[in-house]
C-alpha positions in Angstrom: 0.0 0.0 -0.1 3.0 2.3 -0.7 0.9 4.4 -3.3 -1.4 5.5 -0.4 -0.6 9.2 0.7 0.4 10.0 4.3 -2.9 11.8 4.9 -4.9 8.8 3.7 -3.0 6.7 5.9 -3.8 8.8 8.9 -7.4 9.0 8.0 -7.6 5.2 7.6 -6.0 4.7 11.1 -8.3 7.2 12.8 -11.4 5.6 11.2 -10.2 2.0 12.2 -9.5 3.2 15.8 -13.0 4.6 16.0 -14.5 1.4 14.7 -12.5 -0.7 17.4 -13.8 1.7 20.1 -17.3 1.2 18.8 -17.0 -2.4 18.7 -16.0 -2.3 22.3 -18.9 -0.2 23.4 -21.4 -2.2 21.6 -20.2 -5.7 22.7 -18.3 -5.1 25.7 -15.2 -7.0 24.3 -11.8 -6.0 22.9 -11.3 -6.4 19.2 -8.0 -8.1 19.9 -9.6 -11.0 21.8 -11.6 -12.5 18.9 -10.8 -11.2 15.4 -13.4 -13.3 13.8 -16.2 -11.8 16.0 -14.8 -8.3 15.2 -15.1 -9.2 11.4 -18.6 -10.5 11.8 -19.7 -7.5 13.8 -18.2 -5.1 11.1 -19.8 -7.0 8.2 -23.2 -6.7 10.2 -22.9 -2.9 9.9 -23.4 -3.0 6.2 -27.3 -3.1 6.5 -27.1 0.1 8.4 -24.7 2.2 6.1 -24.4 3.3 2.5 -22.0 1.6 0.2 -19.5 4.5 0.2 -19.4 4.4 4.0 -18.7 0.7 3.8 -15.9 1.0 1.3 -14.2 3.5 3.7 -14.8 1.2 6.8 -13.4 -1.8 4.8 -10.3 0.0 3.6 -9.5 1.6 6.9 -9.7 -1.8 8.7 -7.7 -3.5 6.2 -5.0 -0.8 6.6 -5.2 -0.8 10.3 -5.0 -4.9 10.4 -2.0 -5.0 8.3 -0.3 -3.0 11.0 -1.8 -4.5 14.0 -3.6 -7.8 13.4 -3.6 -10.9 11.2 -3.8 -11.0 7.4 -6.7 -13.3 7.6 -9.0 -10.4 8.6 -8.0 -8.6 5.3 -8.7 -11.7 3.3 -12.2 -12.0 4.9 -13.0 -8.3 4.3 -11.8 -8.7 0.6 -14.7 -11.2 0.2 -17.3 -8.8 1.4 -18.7 -6.7 -1.3 -21.1 -4.0 -0.9 -24.3 -5.8 -1.9 -25.6 -5.9 1.8 -25.5 -2.1 2.2 -28.4 0.1 2.6 -30.1 1.1 -0.9 -31.3 4.7 -1.4 -34.9 4.8 -0.7 -37.3 5.6 -3.6 -39.0 8.3 -1.3 -35.9 10.5 -1.5 -37.2 11.9 -4.9 -40.3 13.0 -3.3 -38.5 15.1 -0.5 -38.3 18.7 -1.5 -34.9 20.4 -1.5 -36.5 23.7 -1.5 -38.9 25.4 0.8 -41.6 27.7 -0.6 -41.8 30.4 2.0 -45.5 30.9 2.1 -46.2 27.2 2.2 -43.6 26.8 4.9 -45.3 29.6 7.0 -48.7 28.0 6.5 -47.2 24.6 7.6 -45.7 26.0 10.7 -49.0 27.9 11.7 -51.1 24.6 11.4 -48.7 22.6 13.3 -48.3 25.3 16.0 -52.1 25.6 16.4 -52.5 21.9 17.0 -53.4 20.6 20.3 -51.0 17.6 19.9 -47.7 18.5 21.5 -46.0 16.2 19.0 -47.1 18.8 16.2 -45.6 21.6 18.2 -42.2 19.7 18.3 -42.3 19.3 14.7 -42.8 23.0 14.1 -40.0 23.8 16.4 -37.8 21.2 14.7 -38.4 22.7 11.3 -37.7 26.2 12.5 -34.6 25.4 14.5 -33.0 23.5 11.6 -33.9 26.5 9.2 -32.1 29.0 11.3 -29.0 26.7 12.4 -28.7 24.2 9.4 -28.1 21.3 11.8 -28.7 17.7 10.6 -31.8 16.2 12.5 -29.3 13.8 14.1 -27.1 16.6 15.4 -29.8 18.2 17.4 -29.4 15.8 20.4 -25.7 16.3 20.4 -25.7 20.1 20.6 -25.5 22.5 23.5 -25.9 26.3 23.6 -23.6 28.5 25.8 -24.9 32.1 25.7 -25.0 33.1 22.0 -22.8 30.2 20.7 -24.0 26.8 19.6 -21.6 23.9 20.1 -22.5 21.1 17.7 -20.9 17.6 17.5 -20.5 17.1 13.6 -22.6 14.2 12.4 -20.2 13.0 9.8 -17.1 13.1 11.8 -16.8 9.3 12.2 -16.9 9.0 8.4 -14.1 11.7 8.0 -16.6 14.0 6.3 -16.6 17.0 8.5 -14.6 20.0 9.4 -13.4 18.8 12.8 -15.3 16.8 15.5 -17.3 19.8 16.6 -18.2 23.1 15.1 -19.4 26.3 16.6 -22.1 28.5 15.3 -22.3 32.2 16.3 -26.0 32.8 16.8 -25.8 36.4 18.0 -28.0 37.8 15.3 -30.9 35.5 15.8 -34.1 36.8 17.4 -34.8 35.8 21.1 -37.9 33.8 19.9 -35.8 31.8 17.5 -33.2 31.1 20.3 -36.0 29.8 22.7 -37.3 27.6 19.9 -33.7 26.2 19.6 -33.5 25.7 23.3 -36.7 23.8 23.3 -35.6 21.5 20.5 -32.3 20.8 22.1 -33.8 20.1 25.5 -36.4 17.6 24.0 -34.0 15.9 21.6 -31.3 15.5 24.2 -33.8 13.8 26.6 -34.8 11.4 23.8 -31.3 10.6 23.1 -30.6 9.8 26.7 -33.7 7.5 27.0 -32.6 5.8 23.7 -35.8 6.8 22.1 -34.3 9.4 19.5 -34.6 6.9 16.4 -38.1 6.0 17.1 -39.2 9.4 18.0 -37.8 10.9 14.8 -39.4 8.3 12.7 -42.8 9.0 14.3 -42.4 12.7 13.8 -41.4 12.3 10.1 -44.6 10.2 9.5 -46.7 12.8 11.2 -45.1 15.8 9.3 -45.9 13.7 5.9 -49.5 13.2 7.2 -50.0 16.9 7.8 -48.8 17.7 4.4 -50.9 15.3 2.6 -54.0 16.9 4.4 -53.0 20.3 3.4 -51.7 19.7 -0.2 -53.2 16.3 -1.3 -52.1 16.8 -5.0 -48.4 17.7 -4.4 -45.9 15.1 -5.6 -43.0 16.4 -3.3 -43.2 17.0 0.5 -41.2 18.9 2.9 -38.9 17.0 5.2 -36.7 18.1 8.1 -33.6 18.0 5.8 -35.5 20.4 3.5 -35.0 23.2 6.2 -31.3 22.3 6.1 -31.3 22.8 2.3 -32.9 26.0 2.7 -30.5 27.2 5.3 -27.7 26.7 2.8 -29.6 28.6 0.1 -30.2 31.4 2.3 -26.6 31.8 3.3 -25.5 31.6 -0.3 -28.0 34.3 -1.2 -26.8 36.4 1.9 -23.1 36.4 0.3 -21.5 33.9 2.5 -18.4 32.1 0.9 -18.4 28.4 0.2 -15.7 28.0 3.0 -18.0 29.8 5.4 -21.0 27.7 4.3 -19.1 24.4 4.8 -17.9 25.5 8.2 -21.5 26.3 9.2 -22.9 23.0 8.0 -20.1 20.7 9.1 -18.8 19.8 5.6 -15.4 18.7 5.0 -15.0 20.2 1.5 -16.0 23.5 0.3 -17.7 22.0 -2.9 -20.2 19.9 -1.1 -22.8 22.8 -1.1 -22.5 23.3 -4.6 -23.0 19.6 -5.5 -25.7 18.6 -3.3 -27.6 21.9 -2.1 -29.7 24.6 -3.5 -28.3 27.7 -5.4 -28.4 31.1 -4.1 -31.4 32.1 -6.3 -33.6 29.9 -4.0 -32.5 31.9 -0.8 -35.0 33.9 1.3 -34.4 37.7 1.8 -34.4 39.2 5.1 -33.4 36.1 7.0 -30.7 36.6 9.8 -27.7 34.8 8.9 -24.9 33.0 11.2 -21.2 33.8 11.3 -18.7 30.8 10.8 -16.2 30.0 13.3 -12.5 30.7 12.2 -11.3 27.5 13.5 -13.9 25.4 11.7 -13.1 27.4 8.5 -9.4 26.5 8.8 -10.2 22.8 8.7 -12.4 22.9 5.4 -10.6 21.6 2.4 -10.6 23.7 -0.5 -11.3 21.5 -3.6 -7.9 20.2 -5.0 -5.8 22.4 -2.7 -5.7 21.1 0.9 -7.2 22.8 3.9 -8.4 26.4 3.8 -5.7 27.3 6.2 -2.8 25.7 4.3 -4.3 27.4 1.2 -4.3 30.8 2.6 -0.8 30.2 4.1 0.6 29.4 0.6 -1.1 32.5 -0.8 0.6 34.7 1.8 4.0 33.2 1.0 3.5 34.0 -2.7 4.9 32.3 -5.7 8.1 30.2 -5.4 11.1 31.5 -7.1 13.3 29.1 -9.0 
């Protein structure tokens, strides 16, 4: 594996070490005690992850085992394809990546006016994600200290984030939005502690879909919690934020992610308060083809090399 770069080797080692720790947390055993059991556990993860994540896991563990374990583990992993990985659901094409402002306000009004507390939580979730850009899975792992929101990046374990944590400066958000964010963080943290977060989120997603079918029975696409994250991105593009800033705000590892998978600036809303990216997170974002933002800026400051 001499053709692998040093940065890739470091990435593989970190990912493999995280998987070993995860195995210990899940099983209560050390991976060194039974390599076969560790391999079977790893293969069992296939049904819970996409094929690209599985390929990263497999390559990382193979590299790790060549340094620390028996070659038989690598032979076994070579025989494991990606056929057992999660398939992208057909429902994804029916989830809207954009939010019509009037329709969104109408939905929030209906949900907020319901007597069902679950509907109020759905409204709060949509609003909180719209103004913070958090992934739904990150809500239960976030804390607010004064006007700074500390978020544990959801894609960090897959090496697809600008650091393990990101900081969102929310000074410009109105007080009522801050209170909404606080309610959501409190509810989702409690659900996470009780182990009911996955079940609760599925119930909320189903309820959100039900409401939209009642309001707009002829519409082919529907709003999801992730739609609010897409709109957050579009709002910040429209507000003049750079791709580096947006990547830092959304927890992306590479600046180009928002251009490939998220809405354009033309879909942004006007008059929406924006967040400021944290300088430390910006420094960790990779500029496409040029290394991290910090190293790229340093090379620019040094100027061209004279021969």
